[in-house]
N, C-alpha and C positions, 0 to 999 in steps of 0.2 A: 305705368309708362313711365321713366326715368327721363328727363328732359334731354340729357346729352350736354357735349358743351357748346358754350356760346359760340355762333359763328359770325355775326353779323349785326351790328346797328344800323338800320334804315330810317333816315328822317327825312324832312323837305328840308331844302337849300334854304331857304328861308327862314327857318325855323329851328335852329340847332338845339336839341333837348341838353343844354347845359348841365343840369343837375344830374342828368343821368351819368354826362362824360366826366363830369368832375368827380361824382361818386367812383365809378370805375378808377379813375386815376389815384385818388386819394386811398382806395382799396388795395391798389396795385394789381387790378384786374384788366387782365388785355382783353381789348374791346375793339374789333375793327370796325369801322364805319364807312358810310357811303351814304350819297345823297340820292333822293328819289321825288317821285310828283305825287306820292301819298301826302295826307294832311296829317295823318298821326305817324308817332315813331312805331317802328316795328322792330323786335329784337328775335332773330332767326336762331336757330338751336339746330346741332348737326345733324339731329335726326328727324328733321323736317318740322319739328314743334316751334311755336312762335309765340309771342307776348305783344299785346297791343296798346298803346298809351304812356304819354310818359310818366305817370305814378305807379303805374302797374310795374313797368319796368323799375322804377326807381325802387322800389319797395321788394321788388326781388334782387337787385343788387343789394341793397340793406341787409338782407337773410343771408346773402351768401359771403359776404364781407365776412373777414376776420378780425374786423373791429371790434374792441366788446362794446356792447350796447350800441348798435350802428342803428338797429330798430329797436331799441326799446330793451330794457331787463325784464320787463315782466308786460302781460298783456293790457295793464292800465297805461304804463307808458309808451306802449306801440299806438295806442287809441289815439292818445295825445299827439304824436306826430303825423298820425293821418291828419288829424285836424288841423293841423299847420301845413300839410300839401296842401290840403283842400282850399285854406285861407290863400297859398302864394298866387295865384294867378291873379288875386286882387293888386297885387304889386305893377303889374303891366298894364293893369287899366288906367288910361291916362289921367283921368279926371279924380280918379279915388287914391293914385299916388301918396301925397301929401297924406292923406287920411289914413292910409296904411303904415306909412312912415311914423305918424304921428303915435296911432295905436301900438306897433312894436315898439316905439322908444319906451314911451311907458312900462309897457310889459316888462323888457329887460331891463329897469332901473336896479333891482336886486338879484338878476339873474345873469349867470357866465352863459349859459345854453337856453336853446330855445324849450327843452323837454329836460327835466331832472337837472343832474350834474354831468350830463355827459355829452361830447358831441355826437352829432346822428344826421340823417339824412334830412330831418326836419330843418337844420341850420345849414344844410348844403341847398335846399328848395329855396330857402329865403334868401342866402346868399347869390344864389345863381340868378333869384329873380330881380334883384337890386343891380347885380353887376350886367345882366342883359337890357336895362334902360340906359346905358353907355353915358353920354356928357351930363344926363338929367340929374344921374345919382352922383357921378363926379363931382357935380355942383355943388351939391349938400353936403357930400362928404367932406368938402373944402371949409365948410360952413360950421357955427356952433349951433346948428337949428336942432340937431336930434343927435346929443350927444351920446347916450347911451347906445343906440342904435351904431352909430358911426365908430363905438370903441369895440362893439361884440364885431363888425366888419371888420376892421383892420386886425383885430387878434386871430379872426381866422383866416383873414388873409396872410397874414405873418406866418401861421402855425403849419400852415399847408401851400407855401410861397409857390413852389416847384410845379406842382401839380396845376393851382390855380393859375399861375402866370401863363402857363402853356395854353389851357384852355382859354384863356381871355383873349391872348393872341392871336388863337386859329379864330374863334367864332365870335367875339364881341369887338374887334378893332385892333388895329396896331399904334401903339404910339398914343393911346388916348383918344384915337379919332372918333368914339362915342358911337360906332355904329352898332344901330340897335339890332336884335337877333329878326324882329319881325319887320323890318325895312326892308322895302322893297323899289327899285330901280325898276319903274317900267318904259319903255318905248312907246313913240304916240305917233303915229303915222302923220306927214304932214299933207296938205290938199293935194299936192304933185305926185303922192305916194311915196315920198322920201320917210324913211324912217330912221334918218338920224337926228331927228328933234328929240329930245328925250323930255318926260313929263317930269314933274316935281317927284322929289322922293315923300314917300307919305308912309305914314306909321301905320301898320295893321295889327289888329292884337289877335291872337289864336284863343279858341275854345280848347280848351284841356280835355284829351281823350276823344277830340273829335274823329270822325269818321266820313269819308266821302257819301254821301247818298242816304247816311243814318241819323244825322241830325234834326231834332226835332224840337224845338224852343216853343214858347206860348206866350201870347199876350194877353193878358188875363186883368181886364179892368174890372171895378166895382160899377153896375149899373146905377150909381147916385147921384151922378151929375154929367155935364158933358165934357164933348175931349178938350183936354188942356194941352199945355206944351207939355209938361211930363210925359202925358199920356203918349202924346205923336213920336217924342224920342224914344220912348220903350218900343214901340210900335215898329218904327224904322229900324232900331236897332237888331231886334228879334227877326225882321224880315231880312237884315243884311247877312246875319250867321246863316240863315236857312237857304239863301242864295250863295252864299259863299262855299257853303259843304254841299249844296244840290242836295239839301234836305227840304221840309216844309213846316210850316208856321201855324198853329191853330189859334183860332180866337176864341175864347173862354170867359165867359162870364161869371166873377166873382159873386154869385146872387145869393147872399148869407145871413143880408141884414134887410128883412121886408121893410123895415120902418124908414129906412132913407131910398128904398131902389123902385122903380117903375118901369113899365114897358117903353114908355115915351124915352128913357134914357137909353134904352138898348136900341132901339130904332134909330136914334139920331148917332150913336156910337158906330155901329155897323155903317151907317150912309158916309160918317166924317173918315172911319177907317178907310173905306174904298175910295173915299175922295184924295187921300195920301198917295194911293196905290199900292194898299197892302194887300198882297195875293195869298188870302189865308186857305188852308186845306178844307176846313171846316169851321162851324159854329158849335158850341158847346156850352154847356152851364154847368156849375156847381151843382146845383140842384138836380140836375139827372143823377147824380150819386147819394142822395140824401138817405134813400132807403138802405143803401149799402154801410154808408158813415154810421145811420142808427144800428145799424147790425155791430160794427165794429165797436161802437161805444158800447154798447151792451155786453159785447164780448169782454171787453176791459173791465166791466165792472166785475163780471161773474168772475175773473181773473185776480180779482182784487188789486188791479192796477188803475183805478180810477174809482172817485167816490163823488157823491153828490155833497154839496157843502151850502149848509143854511146859515153862515156866520153872519150876523148883522152888518151890513154896509160900513156902519160907523166903525166897528173892532176892526174889519178889514183896513180902511184906511188910516186908522190908529196904529195898528201893527206892520204898516207898510205892504199889504198882500196887493196883489193885481188884482182889481176888480172892475164888473162892467154894470155898476148901479143894478143888480139885480139881486133879488132876496133869495135866490138860489139858483146855483149852477152846478155842473160837472166839471171835476178836475182830475188831471192826470195825477196817478201818484209818482213823483219824482224825488226831489230832495229840497224842502224849504228853505235849506242851508246854503243851497248851490250859490257861488259868488256871481252867476249870471241869472239875474231875475227872471228873464223867460223862463228858466226850468225850473222855478219853484212853484210845483203843482200848478202848471198852466192852465186855463179854463178853455175847456174842449166843448162844451155847449152852454149855450144861454139860453133861458125862458124869454119868449116874446111872441102875444098873442094876438101881433097884427098881420092880417092875412098875405100870404106872398103872392107877388104879382103874377105868378106864372102856375102854381099850385095850390093858389088858395087858402084854407082854413087846415089842411090836411095835418100840419104839426103845429104844436106850441112850444116847440124847442129848435133852436137851429145852432148848428156847427160853426165855430169862430173861424176867421181865416186861415190862422196857423196849425189848427186842427185839420181842417177840410185840405187845404193846399198842397200838402205832401203827398197824402193819399190819392188825389186825384191825378197829381204829375204821375204817379207812378201806375194808374190805370189806363191813362192816356200815352203811357209810353214816351214823356216828355224826358228828353237826353239832357238839355241843359235847360236850368230856370233860371234866367237873367233878372237878378235882384239887387234895388240900389242899395246905395249906404246905412239907409235906414234899418234895412234888415240885419245888420251886421251882427248885434247880440242875438238876434231871433234864430238866424242860420242853424245855431246848435239844436234847437229847439226842431227845426225844420227835418235836419238828418235823424236826429231822434226819433221821431214818428215814424 
């Protein structure tokens, strides 16, 4: 069935999808819009079909547009564009904004565009993310802190000035007011019932492609110590998004390293999480999936996608390989020349004779966190894995698995 003509783009009033609107404007595609109470953007077609989610719709626009290479000129460049679309929400994460700017500035040192030598929807997604932060980006833009990123942004703004000025004027704020996409002004009733007193403006971050009632994040600590500030922040953030989108949060223990873990830490973490007021839907363990993970590892070996490595530790360290100080390990067969070290034949399993605190001595080998996490997330239906900046380089491995 053909999709028919585009009828309407619907989105939440507080979260206009700048990238979609900008892409359509630049491509000369007429796209009527209206606001709604839905948490995610929806593109309606004249025959009743619809598409959900900012980046799903943006990719559709990229394929539909007559602009050459707007969604890449081959499968590889399209995949690179997808990587930048997945990265772009990082820009709107307050604490990660500066790190994201620094990363993109270094990336653009010898590049004109984010993918290949052509302007694409990857550039639009990043441009929109920066523009959407309002005054915060404008302040940096006027400084010399990230010259490559600013030069790229200014070049895009100048090349497509008519379309982008219209978008920013309508959805970001007029005359540099810096009104952010996700900023909400809420009225707070006073004691006498008068609703004229207004609360302070607060900045809220949206989850990409989130749908009301379907969001399912997870808080996944390793039971190798007691709850600390970092744990608390992660747990509360996961609960915040679960509640905001009327979803549920799972408490999962990443118990893949029996050397450091114990039931004492499990029991105390559960108690402390409940003290924080975290309302989790259920408690699970990565060890619940050990048999399935083992089956998958064996399948990868048989398919020639993984191999057992017995290279001496000293040689691994000398050659710059990632090692877990084990005499033997299982590695995924990817690319030892990849510029991202996390993709250089990553370790999937390592030997460990220490009995596991839940399942005893059944296994002598255990999966690494990076191998097990994406698999278990998929098994448990996790819709959004909230990962801190330390996982930035390892995100590529997460999605690869």
